[in-house]
N, C-alpha and C positions, 0 to 999 in steps of 0.2 A: 524295392522295397526298403533299402537303406537310404535312398534319396528321401523317400515319404517321411521315415523317421527321423531323419536331419531337419528337413522343413518344419515338422511337428514340434520337435524339440526347440529349435529356434522361433517359433511361434509362440510358445510357451513361455520362454523366457523375455521375450518382448512383452508380453501380457504382464509377466510378474513384474518385470521391471519399472514398467508404465506405472502398475498399481503402487508399488512401492514407493515411486518418487512422488505420486500425487498424495499419498498420505503421509509422505515425509515433510512436504512445503507445510502441510496444516500442522503437524506436530512441531516442526521446528520453530513456527512462530510461537506457539505455545509455550515450548520448552526453553526459548531465549528471553521470552519476555517474561514468564513467571519466573524463571531465576534470578531474573534482575530486578524482580519485586512486583511485576504488575500485578494487580488483582483480576486475574481473567480465568476462565474455565477452559478446559479442550475445545470446547465447542464455542466458539467464540464467533464475534462477528467480522473479525478480519479476514480478507482474502488476499493473501501474499499475491502479489504480481512482480514481475523481474522489469528489467530496462528494456530487453528484448519483447515483451508482451506488450508493453506501453509504446514501443516504437512502431511496433506491428497494428497496433490500435490506432496509432494516429495516421496509418496510410489509409485508412478507411476515412475519409474524409466528412462523411456524414454523420459519424460517430460521436457523441460527447460523453464525458467520464471523468471522475475525480479519482486521484491518488493521495493519500495520506502519506507522510515521509516521516520518519522517525531513527532514531539511535536508541538501541537499549541500555546503551553506556551512559547516556544522559538521563540524569535522576527526573529530570521537568517532563522528557518524554514518557516515560515509566509512570509519572503521576497522569499525564494526559490520555495514556492507552486505558488506565484501570477508569478514568473518570468518562471517557468514550463508551468503554463498556457497560459501565453502570448507567450510563444514561440510556443506551439503547435497552437494556433491561427494564428499566422504569416505563420507556415508551412501548415497551412489548414488541421492539422491532426485531424481526426474526431474519431479516435478510444480512447481507455482508456489504462491507466498503473495502475497496482495494486499498492496500499497505504495502509500502515499499519500505523494507528495514534498510537503513542507511549504514548500520554499524560496521560493516566491511567495506563499504565503498567510498570512504573519506580518503583515500590516496589521491594524489595530483592525476595520475593516469587515468584512474575510475571517473574522478569528477570530470574530467575533460572529456571521455568518452560520454557520459552521461548528458554533458551539455551540447555534446555533437548530435545524440542520438535523438533526445527527447526535448533539448531547447531549455532546459532547466539548470541553473547554477546551484548545485546543493551547497558549496561553499558559502552560500549567502545564509543558509538556514541556520538558525540557532539551537539552541538545545531543547527547545519544545516540539511538539508535533507541528508539522505544517503541511498545508493542502495546496494542491494545484489541481486546477479545473482545466481539462482540455476540451475546447469546444470546435468540433470540425476541424480538426487537425492542427490546430495552433493554441497556446497558453492564453485562456481566457482571465485567469487570476493565479495568482501564487502569492500565499499569506506570509511567506517572508520579504514580500516587498508592502512592508507596512504603511506606506504613504500612498498605495495607489486607490484611487477612487473606488474602483471595484472592492477592494478590502474593506475600507474605511466602515460599511454598514456592519461588519462583525465586531467593531470595538465596542468594549465595554469598558469604561474608566479609561479609555485611552490604550489598552492592552485587547488585542485579538483574543475574542474567545474561540479557543478550539470547539468547544460543546455548540457555540451557535452555528460556525461551519459545519459542524458535524449534523447538526437537524436540518440546515441547508440542503447538504449533500443527500441524506436519507429521504428528503421529500422529493428531490430532482433530479439525482442523479444515481440511485441505487444500484447495485451491481445485478444484473440480470443473468 
């Protein structure tokens, strides 16, 4: 009987821990970015994703997806996140887009790990939100590579429009 109670207690702890972590990630995006000044609601369009989750998705060579990258320490990224949410609201987009917050990932060791795991060099990313499109296990385009042919179609007045990229992602690569 004691074993059953112990197993049941362990099971309940696992369930509670899992639920806490899943709600925590959504809350932490809102908390971090709202505190930084982004104009977003608790129920927003951003689905947090980790480097390990991206690496896992890359293992499925048939899957294609987009991830936005940005740091809440960068004022331009904060403006971009607000503009992205506003665009989604205006378009009545109720889906999600993946977002990797890079605020705590810009150390040499973390940047090296990210480059090894997902083939993306976040040290190239400037202060604005960037997007990487992964197509069947490899990087299809990366908006931090501003002169690449794939990225040029998103330029407006020689600058990459993160809103144009967002609209493309919403249309062709929504989170399912």
